[in-house]
KEVOPA-521117 format. One line per 5 residues: their letters; for each residue x, y, z of N, C-alpha, C, CB. Coordinates in steps of 0.05 Angstrom, whole numbers, plus 5000, padded with zeros to 4 digits. Glycine has a CB too. Example, Ala and Ser with C-alpha at 12.3 -4.5 7.8 and 13.67 -1.06 7.14 Angstrom:
// residues 2
AS	5264:4886:5156:5246:4910:5156:5264:4934:5156:5226:4911:5181  5257:4955:5142:5273:4979:5143:5258:5001:5157:5282:4988:5114
***
This chain:
// residues 140
XXXXX	4101:5908:3368:4087:5904:3341:4105:5881:3327:4085:5936:3321  4088:5862:3317:4098:5841:3300:4107:5851:3277:4081:5822:3295  4129:5844:3267:4140:5854:3234:4140:5829:3218:4173:5868:3231  4135:5835:3194:4135:5811:3172:4150:5821:3155:4109:5801:3159  4164:5795:3142:4184:5800:3120:4174:5801:3093:4204:5779:3120
XXXXX	4152:5785:3093:4141:5781:3065:4108:5786:3068:4149:5748:3053  4103:5810:3058:4067:5815:3059:4060:5813:3029:4055:5851:3072  4036:5805:3028:4020:5803:3001:3997:5825:3003:4005:5771:2997  3997:5842:2981:3975:5861:2984:3961:5858:2958:3983:5892:2989  3931:5857:2960:3912:5856:2933:3902:5883:2925:3884:5837:2938
XXXXX	3906:5893:2901:3894:5915:2895:3877:5916:2870:3912:5932:2894  3857:5932:2871:3835:5931:2850:3835:5954:2830:3808:5930:2864  3847:5973:2836:3846:5995:2815:3872:6010:2819:3819:6016:2819  3878:6026:2801:3905:6047:2802:3903:6063:2827:3907:6070:2775  3880:6076:2833:3873:6089:2856:3879:6074:2879:3847:6096:2855
XXXXX	3867:6050:2884:3867:6032:2906:3894:6025:2910:3850:6008:2901  3912:6024:2889:3941:6012:2893:3956:6036:2907:3956:6001:2863  3949:6061:2897:3966:6084:2907:3955:6089:2933:3966:6110:2889  3931:6087:2944:3923:6089:2971:3935:6067:2987:3892:6089:2972  3934:6049:2979:3946:6021:2993:3977:6026:2996:3939:5991:2974
XXXXX	3993:6030:2976:4023:6033:2977:4025:6058:2997:4037:6038:2946  4011:6079:2994:4019:6101:3012:4011:6092:3042:4004:6129:3004  3995:6075:3049:3987:6067:3076:4003:6046:3084:3960:6060:3077  4015:6027:3066:4034:6007:3072:4065:6017:3078:4034:5989:3048  4072:6036:3065:4101:6045:3064:4110:6048:3092:4105:6072:3048
XXXXX	4098:6061:3112:4108:6064:3143:4114:6033:3153:4082:6079:3164  4103:6012:3141:4106:5984:3155:4121:5971:3146:4087:5968:3157  4140:5981:3125:4158:5962:3108:4186:5964:3120:4159:5971:3076  4193:5979:3143:4219:5981:3154:4237:5953:3154:4215:5992:3182  4219:5932:3163:4231:5903:3168:4223:5884:3143:4218:5890:3199
XXXXX	4209:5895:3126:4201:5876:3104:4220:5872:3084:4178:5884:3092  4226:5849:3072:4242:5845:3049:4230:5842:3023:4256:5824:3053  4202:5842:3023:4191:5836:3001:4160:5842:3004:4198:5808:2994  4147:5850:2983:4122:5851:2978:4109:5836:2958:4117:5872:2976  4088:5821:2955:4075:5813:2934:4049:5821:2928:4076:5790:2934
XXXXX	4048:5835:2905:4024:5850:2897:4005:5833:2880:4031:5875:2883  3985:5829:2887:3967:5814:2868:3942:5830:2853:3954:5792:2884  3933:5826:2834:3906:5834:2826:3888:5813:2815:3907:5855:2805  3866:5807:2831:3845:5786:2823:3830:5794:2804:3828:5778:2844  3828:5776:2782:3811:5776:2761:3786:5756:2768:3828:5767:2735
XXXXX	3765:5769:2778:3744:5751:2784:3732:5739:2761:3725:5765:2799  3729:5710:2760:3716:5694:2743:3686:5691:2750:3730:5669:2743  3672:5687:2729:3642:5689:2735:3629:5661:2745:3626:5700:2707  3647:5642:2741:3638:5613:2750:3612:5603:2734:3632:5613:2781  3616:5607:2710:3592:5600:2688:3572:5622:2682:3573:5575:2697
XXXXX	3579:5646:2699:3564:5669:2688:3581:5687:2669:3554:5685:2711  3566:5705:2654:3588:5720:2638:3607:5734:2653:3578:5740:2620  3630:5739:2644:3651:5754:2656:3638:5787:2653:3682:5749:2638  3649:5802:2672:3645:5829:2670:3661:5844:2647:3650:5841:2695  3678:5840:2637:3690:5854:2617:3709:5830:2601:3706:5880:2629
XXXXX	3715:5836:2572:3734:5815:2563:3755:5815:2577:3741:5815:2537  3766:5788:2575:3787:5779:2596:3817:5795:2585:3788:5741:2597  3820:5804:2560:3844:5815:2553:3846:5841:2565:3848:5816:2525  3825:5856:2563:3820:5884:2575:3827:5881:2604:3790:5894:2572  3816:5860:2620:3822:5856:2649:3848:5855:2655:3811:5833:2660
XXXXX	3861:5839:2638:3890:5829:2643:3906:5856:2638:3901:5803:2620  3900:5873:2614:3912:5897:2614:3911:5912:2634:3905:5910:2597  3891:5921:2646:3883:5934:2669:3898:5926:2693:3855:5930:2673  3898:5899:2692:3914:5887:2718:3943:5893:2717:3912:5853:2721  3954:5890:2693:3983:5898:2692:3993:5929:2694:3992:5889:2665
XXXXX	3974:5946:2688:3975:5975:2694:3976:5980:2723:3951:5990:2682  3949:5965:2740:3952:5967:2766:3974:5960:2779:3936:5955:2776  3983:5934:2774:4007:5926:2788:4032:5940:2781:4011:5900:2784  4033:5949:2758:4057:5971:2751:4058:5994:2770:4053:5984:2720  4036:6002:2782:4032:6027:2799:4042:6019:2823:4003:6038:2803
XXXXX	4036:5994:2830:4050:5984:2861:4081:5984:2855:4041:5947:2873  4093:5972:2836:4121:5967:2832:4132:5994:2833:4127:5951:2806  4123:6015:2816:4132:6041:2817:4132:6053:2843:4119:6056:2800  4113:6053:2856:4111:6064:2887:4128:6051:2907:4083:6059:2899  4128:6030:2905:4147:6013:2925:4175:6004:2921:4136:5990:2929
XXXXX	4181:5998:2895:4209:5987:2883:4235:6001:2900:4211:5997:2848  4232:6027:2909:4255:6033:2921:4253:6033:2948:4263:6056:2914  4236:6023:2959:4235:6013:2991:4236:5985:2995:4209:6020:3006  4229:5967:2978:4227:5937:2982:4224:5924:2955:4202:5930:3001  4233:5899:2956:4232:5879:2932:4201:5879:2923:4242:5846:2940
XXXXX	4191:5881:2900:4163:5880:2895:4158:5857:2873:4154:5909:2887  4143:5834:2876:4136:5816:2857:4109:5825:2854:4140:5788:2864  4097:5817:2826:4072:5823:2820:4058:5799:2808:4072:5846:2803  4035:5797:2808:4019:5770:2796:3990:5777:2793:4020:5742:2815  3983:5773:2770:3950:5770:2766:3943:5743:2772:3938:5776:2735
XXXXX	3924:5737:2791:3906:5716:2798:3879:5716:2787:3904:5716:2825  3868:5689:2786:3840:5687:2780:3828:5672:2797:3835:5678:2756  3802:5677:2801:3784:5658:2818:3757:5667:2821:3794:5654:2845  3740:5653:2829:3710:5660:2829:3702:5671:2859:3692:5632:2822  3721:5671:2877:3714:5682:2899:3741:5700:2908:3705:5660:2920
XXXXX	3741:5725:2913:3762:5743:2913:3780:5737:2937:3751:5772:2914  3765:5734:2959:3782:5730:2987:3792:5704:2986:3765:5733:3015  3779:5682:2977:3794:5656:2972:3820:5659:2955:3776:5637:2957  3818:5671:2933:3837:5674:2917:3864:5694:2927:3823:5684:2893  3858:5714:2943:3878:5726:2953:3890:5706:2976:3869:5753:2961
XXXXX	3877:5692:2992:3894:5673:3011:3904:5654:2996:3880:5660:3035  3896:5642:2976:3913:5622:2959:3933:5633:2953:3902:5611:2936  3933:5658:2938:3959:5675:2930:3978:5676:2950:3954:5704:2922  3970:5687:2974:3989:5687:3000:4002:5663:3003:3976:5691:3028  3988:5639:3007:3997:5614:3016:4019:5605:2991:3971:5593:3023
XXXXX	4011:5609:2965:4028:5602:2941:4056:5619:2942:4010:5608:2913  4055:5643:2953:4076:5660:2950:4091:5660:2980:4064:5690:2939  4088:5643:2996:4095:5640:3023:4096:5672:3041:4125:5624:3023  4077:5686:3031:4073:5706:3051:4068:5708:3075:4061:5715:3047  4078:5719:3096:4067:5717:3122:4044:5733:3133:4086:5722:3138
XXXXX	4036:5748:3117:4012:5766:3119:4001:5778:3096:4018:5786:3134  3977:5783:3101:3961:5798:3075:3953:5827:3085:3930:5781:3066  3960:5846:3076:3955:5874:3087:3934:5883:3061:3987:5896:3092  3919:5897:3076:3894:5914:3054:3886:5938:3067:3862:5896:3049  3877:5960:3054:3862:5979:3064:3831:5978:3057:3874:6004:3055
XXXXX	3818:5978:3074:3785:5977:3071:3776:5998:3045:3768:5989:3104  3763:5990:3034:3751:6007:3013:3725:6018:3023:3745:5991:2987  3718:6041:3015:3692:6056:3024:3669:6039:3015:3689:6085:3011  3643:6050:3017:3619:6043:3004:3599:6042:3029:3621:6016:2986  3576:6039:3021:3556:6046:3043:3546:6014:3049:3528:6070:3032
XXXXX	3532:6015:3070:3529:5985:3083:3510:5971:3065:3517:5985:3116  3495:5982:3046:3477:5969:3028:3500:5957:3002:3450:5993:3017  3517:5974:2996:3535:5962:2977:3550:5941:2990:3554:5983:2965  3561:5942:3011:3574:5922:3023:3562:5897:3027:3580:5930:3045  3537:5900:3035:3517:5878:3037:3515:5866:3008:3488:5890:3047
XXXXX	3508:5881:2989:3506:5868:2957:3528:5856:2950:3501:5889:2934  3554:5867:2953:3577:5858:2941:3588:5834:2959:3596:5882:2937  3579:5827:2986:3591:5807:2996:3611:5816:3019:3604:5792:2975  3613:5840:3024:3632:5852:3041:3660:5839:3045:3619:5854:3067  3671:5841:3024:3699:5832:3023:3722:5838:3049:3709:5846:2999
XXXXX	3713:5860:3060:3729:5865:3085:3728:5845:3107:3721:5888:3095  3698:5841:3111:3694:5823:3130:3705:5798:3129:3671:5820:3133  3702:5790:3102:3708:5759:3095:3741:5758:3099:3698:5748:3060  3754:5780:3095:3785:5780:3097:3791:5774:3128:3799:5811:3087  3779:5786:3146:3785:5786:3174:3767:5763:3188:3779:5815:3185
XXXXX	3755:5747:3174:3739:5724:3184:3755:5698:3178:3710:5724:3169  3764:5687:3200:3780:5664:3193:3800:5662:3167:3761:5644:3189  3817:5681:3176:3838:5684:3151:3859:5658:3151:3857:5716:3155  3868:5653:3129:3889:5632:3123:3919:5641:3136:3891:5627:3090  3925:5669:3136:3946:5682:3146:3943:5705:3160:3961:5686:3127
XXXXX	3959:5720:3175:3954:5740:3190:3942:5759:3170:3977:5749:3206  3923:5780:3178:3916:5802:3165:3922:5827:3177:3890:5800:3160  3935:5845:3162:3939:5873:3169:3914:5894:3157:3969:5882:3155  3900:5905:3174:3884:5931:3163:3900:5954:3164:3858:5938:3178  3906:5965:3136:3921:5989:3140:3899:6014:3144:3940:5993:3114
XXXXX	3910:6034:3158:3894:6054:3167:3888:6072:3142:3907:6068:3191  3866:6084:3138:3862:6105:3116:3876:6129:3122:3832:6113:3112  3888:6140:3100:3904:6166:3101:3884:6189:3100:3925:6169:3076  3888:6207:3114:3872:6232:3114:3876:6245:3087:3879:6251:3138  3856:6256:3075:3859:6268:3046:3865:6299:3049:3832:6264:3028
***
């Protein structure tokens, strides 16, 4: 198995961060660093989903939960990033941070939900800018 020294993870909520960190922990044996990002999606001319300051506060809380979960295992850096396309923004953040891979845990949702939301998982694994690691879901 290929081992990466620097992995970027994108997290959307505190619950997502918790699940992602749990799934990621077994793969951090050789990693030196994890960069965790929270993407604030901008509307590209459309109204934003919530006030920007509230979204920033939420982002800091989400990233703080990643730091708390992984700091004893590996060096953790956190960053809030902004963009109109979540997947492009994740890969831009990975390149900017010199991450060797992007790790993610697919989020649930029905086929119709994925179709309407643009199916971020499919976009992540199609023509990625860096290697992508799909983390297994943990049994509840």
